[in-house]
PDB file of N, CA, C and O in Angstrom:
ATOM      1  N   MET A   1     -34.095  46.979  27.817  1.00  0.00           N
ATOM      2  CA  MET A   1     -35.274  47.728  27.621  1.00  0.00           C
ATOM      3  C   MET A   1     -35.310  48.165  26.210  1.00  0.00           C
ATOM      4  O   MET A   1     -34.342  48.720  25.690  1.00  0.00           O
ATOM      5  N   SER A   2     -36.501  47.905  25.532  1.00  0.00           N
ATOM      6  CA  SER A   2     -36.625  48.368  24.104  1.00  0.00           C
ATOM      7  C   SER A   2     -37.060  49.747  23.885  1.00  0.00           C
ATOM      8  O   SER A   2     -37.754  50.296  24.741  1.00  0.00           O
ATOM      9  N   ASP A   3     -36.699  50.384  22.770  1.00  0.00           N
ATOM     10  CA  ASP A   3     -37.039  51.608  22.338  1.00  0.00           C
ATOM     11  C   ASP A   3     -38.514  51.660  22.113  1.00  0.00           C
ATOM     12  O   ASP A   3     -39.017  50.843  21.342  1.00  0.00           O
ATOM     13  N   ASP A   4     -39.310  52.626  22.772  1.00  0.00           N
ATOM     14  CA  ASP A   4     -40.780  52.624  22.519  1.00  0.00           C
ATOM     15  C   ASP A   4     -41.074  53.446  21.264  1.00  0.00           C
ATOM     16  O   ASP A   4     -42.236  53.606  20.888  1.00  0.00           O
ATOM     17  N   GLY A   5     -39.937  54.016  20.554  1.00  0.00           N
ATOM     18  CA  GLY A   5     -40.263  54.633  19.369  1.00  0.00           C
ATOM     19  C   GLY A   5     -40.530  56.144  19.555  1.00  0.00           C
ATOM     20  O   GLY A   5     -40.697  56.817  18.538  1.00  0.00           O
ATOM     21  N   TRP A   6     -40.583  56.715  20.736  1.00  0.00           N
ATOM     22  CA  TRP A   6     -40.845  58.120  21.006  1.00  0.00           C
ATOM     23  C   TRP A   6     -39.695  58.934  21.171  1.00  0.00           C
ATOM     24  O   TRP A   6     -39.819  60.113  21.502  1.00  0.00           O
ATOM     25  N   LYS A   7     -38.486  58.365  20.952  1.00  0.00           N
ATOM     26  CA  LYS A   7     -37.239  59.159  20.930  1.00  0.00           C
ATOM     27  C   LYS A   7     -36.942  59.963  19.674  1.00  0.00           C
ATOM     28  O   LYS A   7     -36.262  60.988  19.625  1.00  0.00           O
ATOM     29  N   ASP A   8     -37.562  59.337  18.648  1.00  0.00           N
ATOM     30  CA  ASP A   8     -37.216  59.890  17.160  1.00  0.00           C
ATOM     31  C   ASP A   8     -38.076  61.085  16.936  1.00  0.00           C
ATOM     32  O   ASP A   8     -39.297  61.003  17.075  1.00  0.00           O
ATOM     33  N   PRO A   9     -37.453  62.247  16.577  1.00  0.00           N
ATOM     34  CA  PRO A   9     -38.335  63.524  16.344  1.00  0.00           C
ATOM     35  C   PRO A   9     -39.440  63.311  15.475  1.00  0.00           C
ATOM     36  O   PRO A   9     -40.520  63.841  15.737  1.00  0.00           O
ATOM     37  N   GLN A  10     -39.275  62.507  14.347  1.00  0.00           N
ATOM     38  CA  GLN A  10     -40.407  62.324  13.364  1.00  0.00           C
ATOM     39  C   GLN A  10     -41.658  61.685  14.198  1.00  0.00           C
ATOM     40  O   GLN A  10     -42.804  62.106  14.039  1.00  0.00           O
ATOM     41  N   THR A  11     -41.341  60.660  15.077  1.00  0.00           N
ATOM     42  CA  THR A  11     -42.423  59.943  15.735  1.00  0.00           C
ATOM     43  C   THR A  11     -43.031  60.845  16.810  1.00  0.00           C
ATOM     44  O   THR A  11     -44.246  60.834  17.012  1.00  0.00           O
ATOM     45  N   ILE A  12     -42.235  61.586  17.467  1.00  0.00           N
ATOM     46  CA  ILE A  12     -42.745  62.613  18.474  1.00  0.00           C
ATOM     47  C   ILE A  12     -43.760  63.600  17.638  1.00  0.00           C
ATOM     48  O   ILE A  12     -44.885  63.861  18.064  1.00  0.00           O
ATOM     49  N   MET A  13     -43.267  64.101  16.452  1.00  0.00           N
ATOM     50  CA  MET A  13     -44.193  64.989  15.711  1.00  0.00           C
ATOM     51  C   MET A  13     -45.338  64.283  15.103  1.00  0.00           C
ATOM     52  O   MET A  13     -46.321  64.974  14.835  1.00  0.00           O
ATOM     53  N   PHE A  14     -45.373  62.982  14.833  1.00  0.00           N
ATOM     54  CA  PHE A  14     -46.466  62.247  14.442  1.00  0.00           C
ATOM     55  C   PHE A  14     -47.376  62.254  15.702  1.00  0.00           C
ATOM     56  O   PHE A  14     -48.540  62.643  15.607  1.00  0.00           O
ATOM     57  N   GLY A  15     -46.919  61.881  16.738  1.00  0.00           N
ATOM     58  CA  GLY A  15     -47.861  61.721  17.978  1.00  0.00           C
ATOM     59  C   GLY A  15     -48.499  62.984  18.230  1.00  0.00           C
ATOM     60  O   GLY A  15     -49.702  62.973  18.491  1.00  0.00           O
ATOM     61  N   ALA A  16     -47.809  64.178  18.187  1.00  0.00           N
ATOM     62  CA  ALA A  16     -48.573  65.335  18.494  1.00  0.00           C
ATOM     63  C   ALA A  16     -49.515  65.766  17.432  1.00  0.00           C
ATOM     64  O   ALA A  16     -50.532  66.393  17.728  1.00  0.00           O
ATOM     65  N   ASN A  17     -49.217  65.453  16.190  1.00  0.00           N
ATOM     66  CA  ASN A  17     -50.249  65.778  15.141  1.00  0.00           C
ATOM     67  C   ASN A  17     -51.450  64.778  15.249  1.00  0.00           C
ATOM     68  O   ASN A  17     -52.602  65.184  15.091  1.00  0.00           O
ATOM     69  N   ALA A  18     -51.204  63.629  15.487  1.00  0.00           N
ATOM     70  CA  ALA A  18     -52.168  62.616  15.667  1.00  0.00           C
ATOM     71  C   ALA A  18     -53.196  62.750  16.721  1.00  0.00           C
ATOM     72  O   ALA A  18     -54.404  62.586  16.549  1.00  0.00           O
ATOM     73  N   PHE A  19     -52.571  63.081  17.893  1.00  0.00           N
ATOM     74  CA  PHE A  19     -53.468  63.379  19.016  1.00  0.00           C
ATOM     75  C   PHE A  19     -54.298  64.707  18.904  1.00  0.00           C
ATOM     76  O   PHE A  19     -55.414  64.828  19.408  1.00  0.00           O
ATOM     77  N   CYS A  20     -53.669  65.670  18.217  1.00  0.00           N
ATOM     78  CA  CYS A  20     -54.333  66.903  18.034  1.00  0.00           C
ATOM     79  C   CYS A  20     -55.476  66.594  17.107  1.00  0.00           C
ATOM     80  O   CYS A  20     -56.592  67.038  17.378  1.00  0.00           O
ATOM     81  N   GLN A  21     -55.270  65.842  16.000  1.00  0.00           N
ATOM     82  CA  GLN A  21     -56.501  65.540  15.059  1.00  0.00           C
ATOM     83  C   GLN A  21     -57.525  64.772  15.801  1.00  0.00           C
ATOM     84  O   GLN A  21     -58.727  65.006  15.677  1.00  0.00           O
ATOM     85  N   PHE A  22     -56.949  63.674  16.723  1.00  0.00           N
ATOM     86  CA  PHE A  22     -57.952  62.809  17.474  1.00  0.00           C
ATOM     87  C   PHE A  22     -58.737  63.727  18.291  1.00  0.00           C
ATOM     88  O   PHE A  22     -59.964  63.637  18.281  1.00  0.00           O
ATOM     89  N   ASN A  23     -58.077  64.692  19.071  1.00  0.00           N
ATOM     90  CA  ASN A  23     -58.808  65.618  20.084  1.00  0.00           C
ATOM     91  C   ASN A  23     -59.830  66.398  19.392  1.00  0.00           C
ATOM     92  O   ASN A  23     -60.952  66.559  19.872  1.00  0.00           O
ATOM     93  N   LEU A  24     -59.409  66.955  18.110  1.00  0.00           N
ATOM     94  CA  LEU A  24     -60.231  67.918  17.522  1.00  0.00           C
ATOM     95  C   LEU A  24     -61.522  67.079  17.072  1.00  0.00           C
ATOM     96  O   LEU A  24     -62.646  67.528  17.298  1.00  0.00           O
ATOM     97  N   CYS A  25     -61.324  65.818  16.413  1.00  0.00           N
ATOM     98  CA  CYS A  25     -62.444  65.084  15.904  1.00  0.00           C
ATOM     99  C   CYS A  25     -63.199  64.759  17.153  1.00  0.00           C
ATOM    100  O   CYS A  25     -64.413  64.869  16.984  1.00  0.00           O
ATOM    101  N   ALA A  26     -62.852  64.399  18.328  1.00  0.00           N
ATOM    102  CA  ALA A  26     -63.539  63.976  19.385  1.00  0.00           C
ATOM    103  C   ALA A  26     -64.301  65.124  19.896  1.00  0.00           C
ATOM    104  O   ALA A  26     -65.432  64.891  20.323  1.00  0.00           O
ATOM    105  N   ALA A  27     -63.825  66.401  19.918  1.00  0.00           N
ATOM    106  CA  ALA A  27     -64.456  67.625  20.299  1.00  0.00           C
ATOM    107  C   ALA A  27     -65.571  67.862  19.284  1.00  0.00           C
ATOM    108  O   ALA A  27     -66.619  68.317  19.743  1.00  0.00           O
ATOM    109  N   LEU A  28     -65.506  67.631  18.032  1.00  0.00           N
ATOM    110  CA  LEU A  28     -66.556  67.886  17.109  1.00  0.00           C
ATOM    111  C   LEU A  28     -67.501  66.927  17.101  1.00  0.00           C
ATOM    112  O   LEU A  28     -68.628  67.219  16.702  1.00  0.00           O
ATOM    113  N   VAL A  29     -67.217  65.670  17.523  1.00  0.00           N
ATOM    114  CA  VAL A  29     -68.241  64.588  17.949  1.00  0.00           C
ATOM    115  C   VAL A  29     -69.067  65.051  19.139  1.00  0.00           C
ATOM    116  O   VAL A  29     -70.290  65.124  19.023  1.00  0.00           O
ATOM    117  N   ASN A  30     -68.455  65.369  20.281  1.00  0.00           N
ATOM    118  CA  ASN A  30     -69.156  65.770  21.369  1.00  0.00           C
ATOM    119  C   ASN A  30     -70.018  66.984  21.122  1.00  0.00           C
ATOM    120  O   ASN A  30     -71.081  67.081  21.736  1.00  0.00           O
ATOM    121  N   LYS A  31     -69.648  67.899  20.287  1.00  0.00           N
ATOM    122  CA  LYS A  31     -70.424  69.220  19.945  1.00  0.00           C
ATOM    123  C   LYS A  31     -71.645  68.808  19.023  1.00  0.00           C
ATOM    124  O   LYS A  31     -72.647  69.516  18.928  1.00  0.00           O
ATOM    125  N   GLY A  32     -71.477  67.546  18.319  1.00  0.00           N
ATOM    126  CA  GLY A  32     -72.668  67.147  17.405  1.00  0.00           C
ATOM    127  C   GLY A  32     -72.398  67.612  16.027  1.00  0.00           C
ATOM    128  O   GLY A  32     -73.280  67.470  15.180  1.00  0.00           O
ATOM    129  N   VAL A  33     -71.155  68.206  15.690  1.00  0.00           N
ATOM    130  CA  VAL A  33     -70.856  68.639  14.470  1.00  0.00           C
ATOM    131  C   VAL A  33     -70.583  67.402  13.479  1.00  0.00           C
ATOM    132  O   VAL A  33     -70.977  67.451  12.314  1.00  0.00           O
ATOM    133  N   LEU A  34     -69.975  66.425  13.930  1.00  0.00           N
ATOM    134  CA  LEU A  34     -69.606  65.236  13.281  1.00  0.00           C
ATOM    135  C   LEU A  34     -70.240  64.107  14.123  1.00  0.00           C
ATOM    136  O   LEU A  34     -70.380  64.160  15.345  1.00  0.00           O
ATOM    137  N   THR A  35     -70.671  62.901  13.190  1.00  0.00           N
ATOM    138  CA  THR A  35     -70.955  61.734  13.853  1.00  0.00           C
ATOM    139  C   THR A  35     -69.619  60.992  14.164  1.00  0.00           C
ATOM    140  O   THR A  35     -68.536  61.342  13.696  1.00  0.00           O
ATOM    141  N   GLN A  36     -69.820  59.847  15.067  1.00  0.00           N
ATOM    142  CA  GLN A  36     -68.525  59.129  15.327  1.00  0.00           C
ATOM    143  C   GLN A  36     -67.962  58.511  14.015  1.00  0.00           C
ATOM    144  O   GLN A  36     -66.748  58.387  13.852  1.00  0.00           O
ATOM    145  N   GLN A  37     -68.857  58.135  13.104  1.00  0.00           N
ATOM    146  CA  GLN A  37     -68.546  57.398  11.912  1.00  0.00           C
ATOM    147  C   GLN A  37     -67.823  58.296  11.051  1.00  0.00           C
ATOM    148  O   GLN A  37     -66.825  57.848  10.484  1.00  0.00           O
ATOM    149  N   GLU A  38     -68.200  59.612  10.842  1.00  0.00           N
ATOM    150  CA  GLU A  38     -67.586  60.639  10.163  1.00  0.00           C
ATOM    151  C   GLU A  38     -66.140  61.038  10.639  1.00  0.00           C
ATOM    152  O   GLU A  38     -65.178  61.282   9.911  1.00  0.00           O
ATOM    153  N   ALA A  39     -66.187  61.053  11.986  1.00  0.00           N
ATOM    154  CA  ALA A  39     -64.805  61.413  12.646  1.00  0.00           C
ATOM    155  C   ALA A  39     -63.857  60.245  12.316  1.00  0.00           C
ATOM    156  O   ALA A  39     -62.723  60.480  11.901  1.00  0.00           O
ATOM    157  N   ALA A  40     -64.325  58.943  12.500  1.00  0.00           N
ATOM    158  CA  ALA A  40     -63.357  57.752  12.165  1.00  0.00           C
ATOM    159  C   ALA A  40     -62.949  57.862  10.731  1.00  0.00           C
ATOM    160  O   ALA A  40     -61.798  57.627  10.361  1.00  0.00           O
ATOM    161  N   ASN A  41     -63.950  58.238   9.904  1.00  0.00           N
ATOM    162  CA  ASN A  41     -63.609  58.300   8.503  1.00  0.00           C
ATOM    163  C   ASN A  41     -62.573  59.308   8.117  1.00  0.00           C
ATOM    164  O   ASN A  41     -61.890  59.177   7.101  1.00  0.00           O
ATOM    165  N   VAL A  42     -62.460  60.359   8.978  1.00  0.00           N
ATOM    166  CA  VAL A  42     -61.201  61.311   8.717  1.00  0.00           C
ATOM    167  C   VAL A  42     -59.839  60.637   8.995  1.00  0.00           C
ATOM    168  O   VAL A  42     -58.851  60.848   8.293  1.00  0.00           O
ATOM    169  N   MET A  43     -59.850  59.770  10.120  1.00  0.00           N
ATOM    170  CA  MET A  43     -58.657  59.195  10.470  1.00  0.00           C
ATOM    171  C   MET A  43     -58.337  58.028   9.416  1.00  0.00           C
ATOM    172  O   MET A  43     -57.192  57.814   9.016  1.00  0.00           O
ATOM    173  N   VAL A  44     -59.406  57.328   9.023  1.00  0.00           N
ATOM    174  CA  VAL A  44     -59.120  56.303   7.992  1.00  0.00           C
ATOM    175  C   VAL A  44     -58.657  56.865   6.533  1.00  0.00           C
ATOM    176  O   VAL A  44     -57.809  56.274   5.864  1.00  0.00           O
ATOM    177  N   LYS A  45     -59.215  57.911   6.159  1.00  0.00           N
ATOM    178  CA  LYS A  45     -58.783  58.729   4.999  1.00  0.00           C
ATOM    179  C   LYS A  45     -57.188  59.076   5.253  1.00  0.00           C
ATOM    180  O   LYS A  45     -56.283  58.825   4.458  1.00  0.00           O
ATOM    181  N   THR A  46     -57.070  59.612   6.341  1.00  0.00           N
ATOM    182  CA  THR A  46     -55.606  59.985   6.572  1.00  0.00           C
ATOM    183  C   THR A  46     -54.693  58.817   6.397  1.00  0.00           C
ATOM    184  O   THR A  46     -53.655  58.892   5.739  1.00  0.00           O
ATOM    185  N   ALA A  47     -55.096  57.754   6.989  1.00  0.00           N
ATOM    186  CA  ALA A  47     -54.235  56.464   6.888  1.00  0.00           C
ATOM    187  C   ALA A  47     -54.041  56.019   5.519  1.00  0.00           C
ATOM    188  O   ALA A  47     -52.966  55.560   5.131  1.00  0.00           O
ATOM    189  N   ASN A  48     -55.190  56.164   4.692  1.00  0.00           N
ATOM    190  CA  ASN A  48     -55.085  55.728   3.329  1.00  0.00           C
ATOM    191  C   ASN A  48     -54.172  56.750   2.528  1.00  0.00           C
ATOM    192  O   ASN A  48     -53.438  56.387   1.608  1.00  0.00           O
ATOM    193  N   ASP A  49     -54.284  58.015   2.948  1.00  0.00           N
ATOM    194  CA  ASP A  49     -53.406  59.026   2.247  1.00  0.00           C
ATOM    195  C   ASP A  49     -51.835  58.786   2.564  1.00  0.00           C
ATOM    196  O   ASP A  49     -50.957  58.916   1.711  1.00  0.00           O
ATOM    197  N   ILE A  50     -51.624  58.446   3.806  1.00  0.00           N
ATOM    198  CA  ILE A  50     -50.253  58.076   4.137  1.00  0.00           C
ATOM    199  C   ILE A  50     -49.771  56.885   3.540  1.00  0.00           C
ATOM    200  O   ILE A  50     -48.574  56.789   3.267  1.00  0.00           O
ATOM    201  N   ARG A  51     -50.591  55.940   3.301  1.00  0.00           N
ATOM    202  CA  ARG A  51     -50.062  54.659   2.670  1.00  0.00           C
ATOM    203  C   ARG A  51     -49.721  54.968   1.154  1.00  0.00           C
ATOM    204  O   ARG A  51     -48.680  54.596   0.612  1.00  0.00           O
ATOM    205  N   SER A  52     -50.704  55.681   0.549  1.00  0.00           N
ATOM    206  CA  SER A  52     -50.529  55.932  -0.862  1.00  0.00           C
ATOM    207  C   SER A  52     -49.377  56.859  -1.110  1.00  0.00           C
ATOM    208  O   SER A  52     -48.743  56.792  -2.163  1.00  0.00           O
ATOM    209  N   GLY A  53     -49.059  57.813  -0.066  1.00  0.00           N
ATOM    210  CA  GLY A  53     -47.908  58.808  -0.232  1.00  0.00           C
ATOM    211  C   GLY A  53     -46.641  58.058   0.129  1.00  0.00           C
ATOM    212  O   GLY A  53     -45.599  58.653  -0.146  1.00  0.00           O
ATOM    213  N   SER A  54     -46.535  56.867   0.691  1.00  0.00           N
ATOM    214  CA  SER A  54     -45.376  56.204   1.041  1.00  0.00           C
ATOM    215  C   SER A  54     -45.145  54.817   0.427  1.00  0.00           C
ATOM    216  O   SER A  54     -44.218  54.081   0.763  1.00  0.00           O
ATOM    217  N   GLU A  55     -46.008  54.541  -0.444  1.00  0.00           N
ATOM    218  CA  GLU A  55     -45.927  53.050  -1.131  1.00  0.00           C
ATOM    219  C   GLU A  55     -44.705  52.968  -1.957  1.00  0.00           C
ATOM    220  O   GLU A  55     -44.273  51.833  -2.155  1.00  0.00           O
ATOM    221  N   ASP A  56     -44.052  53.992  -2.487  1.00  0.00           N
ATOM    222  CA  ASP A  56     -42.887  53.729  -3.207  1.00  0.00           C
ATOM    223  C   ASP A  56     -41.752  54.167  -2.443  1.00  0.00           C
ATOM    224  O   ASP A  56     -41.836  55.200  -1.779  1.00  0.00           O
ATOM    225  N   GLY A  57     -40.636  53.444  -2.473  1.00  0.00           N
ATOM    226  CA  GLY A  57     -39.454  53.973  -1.799  1.00  0.00           C
ATOM    227  C   GLY A  57     -39.229  53.266  -0.408  1.00  0.00           C
ATOM    228  O   GLY A  57     -39.941  52.373   0.052  1.00  0.00           O
ATOM    229  N   SER A  58     -38.070  53.842   0.203  1.00  0.00           N
ATOM    230  CA  SER A  58     -37.810  53.345   1.610  1.00  0.00           C
ATOM    231  C   SER A  58     -38.797  53.576   2.678  1.00  0.00           C
ATOM    232  O   SER A  58     -38.869  52.893   3.699  1.00  0.00           O
ATOM    233  N   GLY A  59     -39.593  54.631   2.372  1.00  0.00           N
ATOM    234  CA  GLY A  59     -40.553  55.074   3.519  1.00  0.00           C
ATOM    235  C   GLY A  59     -41.815  54.217   3.694  1.00  0.00           C
ATOM    236  O   GLY A  59     -42.704  54.504   4.496  1.00  0.00           O
ATOM    237  N   GLN A  60     -41.834  53.075   2.835  1.00  0.00           N
ATOM    238  CA  GLN A  60     -43.042  52.180   2.830  1.00  0.00           C
ATOM    239  C   GLN A  60     -43.452  51.648   4.153  1.00  0.00           C
ATOM    240  O   GLN A  60     -44.590  51.811   4.595  1.00  0.00           O
ATOM    241  N   GLU A  61     -42.439  50.961   4.827  1.00  0.00           N
ATOM    242  CA  GLU A  61     -42.561  50.314   6.090  1.00  0.00           C
ATOM    243  C   GLU A  61     -42.914  51.391   7.141  1.00  0.00           C
ATOM    244  O   GLU A  61     -43.740  51.089   8.003  1.00  0.00           O
ATOM    245  N   TYR A  62     -42.335  52.670   7.142  1.00  0.00           N
ATOM    246  CA  TYR A  62     -42.626  53.596   8.225  1.00  0.00           C
ATOM    247  C   TYR A  62     -43.989  54.180   7.958  1.00  0.00           C
ATOM    248  O   TYR A  62     -44.730  54.429   8.909  1.00  0.00           O
ATOM    249  N   GLY A  63     -44.364  54.415   6.704  1.00  0.00           N
ATOM    250  CA  GLY A  63     -45.636  54.764   6.354  1.00  0.00           C
ATOM    251  C   GLY A  63     -46.757  53.808   6.762  1.00  0.00           C
ATOM    252  O   GLY A  63     -47.849  54.237   7.134  1.00  0.00           O
ATOM    253  N   GLU A  64     -46.491  52.609   6.692  1.00  0.00           N
ATOM    254  CA  GLU A  64     -47.533  51.542   7.069  1.00  0.00           C
ATOM    255  C   GLU A  64     -47.676  51.658   8.593  1.00  0.00           C
ATOM    256  O   GLU A  64     -48.770  51.712   9.154  1.00  0.00           O
ATOM    257  N   ARG A  65     -46.539  51.692   9.195  1.00  0.00           N
ATOM    258  CA  ARG A  65     -46.705  51.762  10.787  1.00  0.00           C
ATOM    259  C   ARG A  65     -47.503  53.007  11.223  1.00  0.00           C
ATOM    260  O   ARG A  65     -48.409  52.953  12.055  1.00  0.00           O
ATOM    261  N   ILE A  66     -47.095  54.153  10.587  1.00  0.00           N
ATOM    262  CA  ILE A  66     -48.052  55.344  10.843  1.00  0.00           C
ATOM    263  C   ILE A  66     -49.532  55.289  10.433  1.00  0.00           C
ATOM    264  O   ILE A  66     -50.401  55.819  11.125  1.00  0.00           O
ATOM    265  N   ALA A  67     -49.781  54.672   9.358  1.00  0.00           N
ATOM    266  CA  ALA A  67     -51.093  54.396   8.897  1.00  0.00           C
ATOM    267  C   ALA A  67     -51.861  53.522   9.808  1.00  0.00           C
ATOM    268  O   ALA A  67     -53.053  53.745  10.020  1.00  0.00           O
ATOM    269  N   SER A  68     -51.233  52.541  10.355  1.00  0.00           N
ATOM    270  CA  SER A  68     -51.828  51.711  11.147  1.00  0.00           C
ATOM    271  C   SER A  68     -52.210  52.339  12.403  1.00  0.00           C
ATOM    272  O   SER A  68     -53.296  52.037  12.898  1.00  0.00           O
ATOM    273  N   ARG A  69     -51.450  53.172  12.971  1.00  0.00           N
ATOM    274  CA  ARG A  69     -51.861  53.990  14.116  1.00  0.00           C
ATOM    275  C   ARG A  69     -53.040  54.878  13.871  1.00  0.00           C
ATOM    276  O   ARG A  69     -53.917  55.068  14.713  1.00  0.00           O
ATOM    277  N   TYR A  70     -53.021  55.364  12.785  1.00  0.00           N
ATOM    278  CA  TYR A  70     -54.333  56.315  12.494  1.00  0.00           C
ATOM    279  C   TYR A  70     -55.610  55.513  12.472  1.00  0.00           C
ATOM    280  O   TYR A  70     -56.709  56.012  12.714  1.00  0.00           O
ATOM    281  N   GLU A  71     -55.401  54.168  12.152  1.00  0.00           N
ATOM    282  CA  GLU A  71     -56.661  53.288  12.144  1.00  0.00           C
ATOM    283  C   GLU A  71     -56.985  53.042  13.592  1.00  0.00           C
ATOM    284  O   GLU A  71     -58.159  53.046  13.959  1.00  0.00           O
ATOM    285  N   VAL A  72     -55.981  52.825  14.440  1.00  0.00           N
ATOM    286  CA  VAL A  72     -56.207  52.628  15.826  1.00  0.00           C
ATOM    287  C   VAL A  72     -57.079  53.705  16.342  1.00  0.00           C
ATOM    288  O   VAL A  72     -58.090  53.481  17.009  1.00  0.00           O
ATOM    289  N   LEU A  73     -56.648  54.904  16.006  1.00  0.00           N
ATOM    290  CA  LEU A  73     -57.332  56.307  16.608  1.00  0.00           C
ATOM    291  C   LEU A  73     -58.596  56.265  16.011  1.00  0.00           C
ATOM    292  O   LEU A  73     -59.511  56.754  16.674  1.00  0.00           O
ATOM    293  N   ALA A  74     -58.896  55.731  14.768  1.00  0.00           N
ATOM    294  CA  ALA A  74     -60.304  55.666  14.266  1.00  0.00           C
ATOM    295  C   ALA A  74     -61.135  54.908  15.106  1.00  0.00           C
ATOM    296  O   ALA A  74     -62.251  55.293  15.456  1.00  0.00           O
ATOM    297  N   SER A  75     -60.578  53.741  15.473  1.00  0.00           N
ATOM    298  CA  SER A  75     -61.408  52.772  16.410  1.00  0.00           C
ATOM    299  C   SER A  75     -61.628  53.366  17.539  1.00  0.00           C
ATOM    300  O   SER A  75     -62.727  53.116  18.034  1.00  0.00           O
ATOM    301  N   TRP A  76     -60.780  54.248  18.256  1.00  0.00           N
ATOM    302  CA  TRP A  76     -61.013  54.954  19.478  1.00  0.00           C
ATOM    303  C   TRP A  76     -62.138  55.845  19.239  1.00  0.00           C
ATOM    304  O   TRP A  76     -63.074  55.800  20.037  1.00  0.00           O
ATOM    305  N   LEU A  77     -62.185  56.737  18.148  1.00  0.00           N
ATOM    306  CA  LEU A  77     -63.274  57.552  17.954  1.00  0.00           C
ATOM    307  C   LEU A  77     -64.638  56.920  18.066  1.00  0.00           C
ATOM    308  O   LEU A  77     -65.551  57.501  18.652  1.00  0.00           O
ATOM    309  N   LEU A  78     -64.798  55.609  17.450  1.00  0.00           N
ATOM    310  CA  LEU A  78     -65.868  54.987  17.336  1.00  0.00           C
ATOM    311  C   LEU A  78     -66.351  54.542  18.732  1.00  0.00           C
ATOM    312  O   LEU A  78     -67.549  54.321  18.905  1.00  0.00           O
ATOM    313  N   GLY A  79     -65.475  54.407  19.716  1.00  0.00           N
ATOM    314  CA  GLY A  79     -65.805  54.038  21.096  1.00  0.00           C
ATOM    315  C   GLY A  79     -66.118  55.134  21.978  1.00  0.00           C
ATOM    316  O   GLY A  79     -66.377  54.897  23.157  1.00  0.00           O
ATOM    317  N   ILE A  80     -66.119  56.482  21.462  1.00  0.00           N
ATOM    318  CA  ILE A  80     -66.325  57.456  22.516  1.00  0.00           C
ATOM    319  C   ILE A  80     -67.818  57.449  22.913  1.00  0.00           C
ATOM    320  O   ILE A  80     -68.681  57.440  22.036  1.00  0.00           O
ATOM    321  N   PRO A  81     -68.120  57.454  24.180  1.00  0.00           N
ATOM    322  CA  PRO A  81     -69.412  57.509  24.653  1.00  0.00           C
ATOM    323  C   PRO A  81     -70.105  58.880  24.307  1.00  0.00           C
ATOM    324  O   PRO A  81     -69.579  59.947  24.624  1.00  0.00           O
ATOM    325  N   THR A  82     -71.288  58.808  23.655  1.00  0.00           N
ATOM    326  CA  THR A  82     -72.129  59.941  23.280  1.00  0.00           C
ATOM    327  C   THR A  82     -73.346  60.164  24.260  1.00  0.00           C
ATOM    328  O   THR A  82     -74.137  61.086  24.062  1.00  0.00           O
TER     329      THR A  82
END
């Protein structure tokens, strides 16, 4: 059985923070404060910030994995029924 990546404390913390951010953006979309595109842009900006912050050194691969997960969350926000 392969490791799903949720045993690492850093990954657990990422998951908690990412889903908190996703749920907050989704709530703001549902209340009409943000459009779906604006909410998705928050996630894409976060992904880009993670990439630029981890592009040097040994954290680059980890940063890319985390950034790509934020891009998935951005696509989920675009799929929220309004």
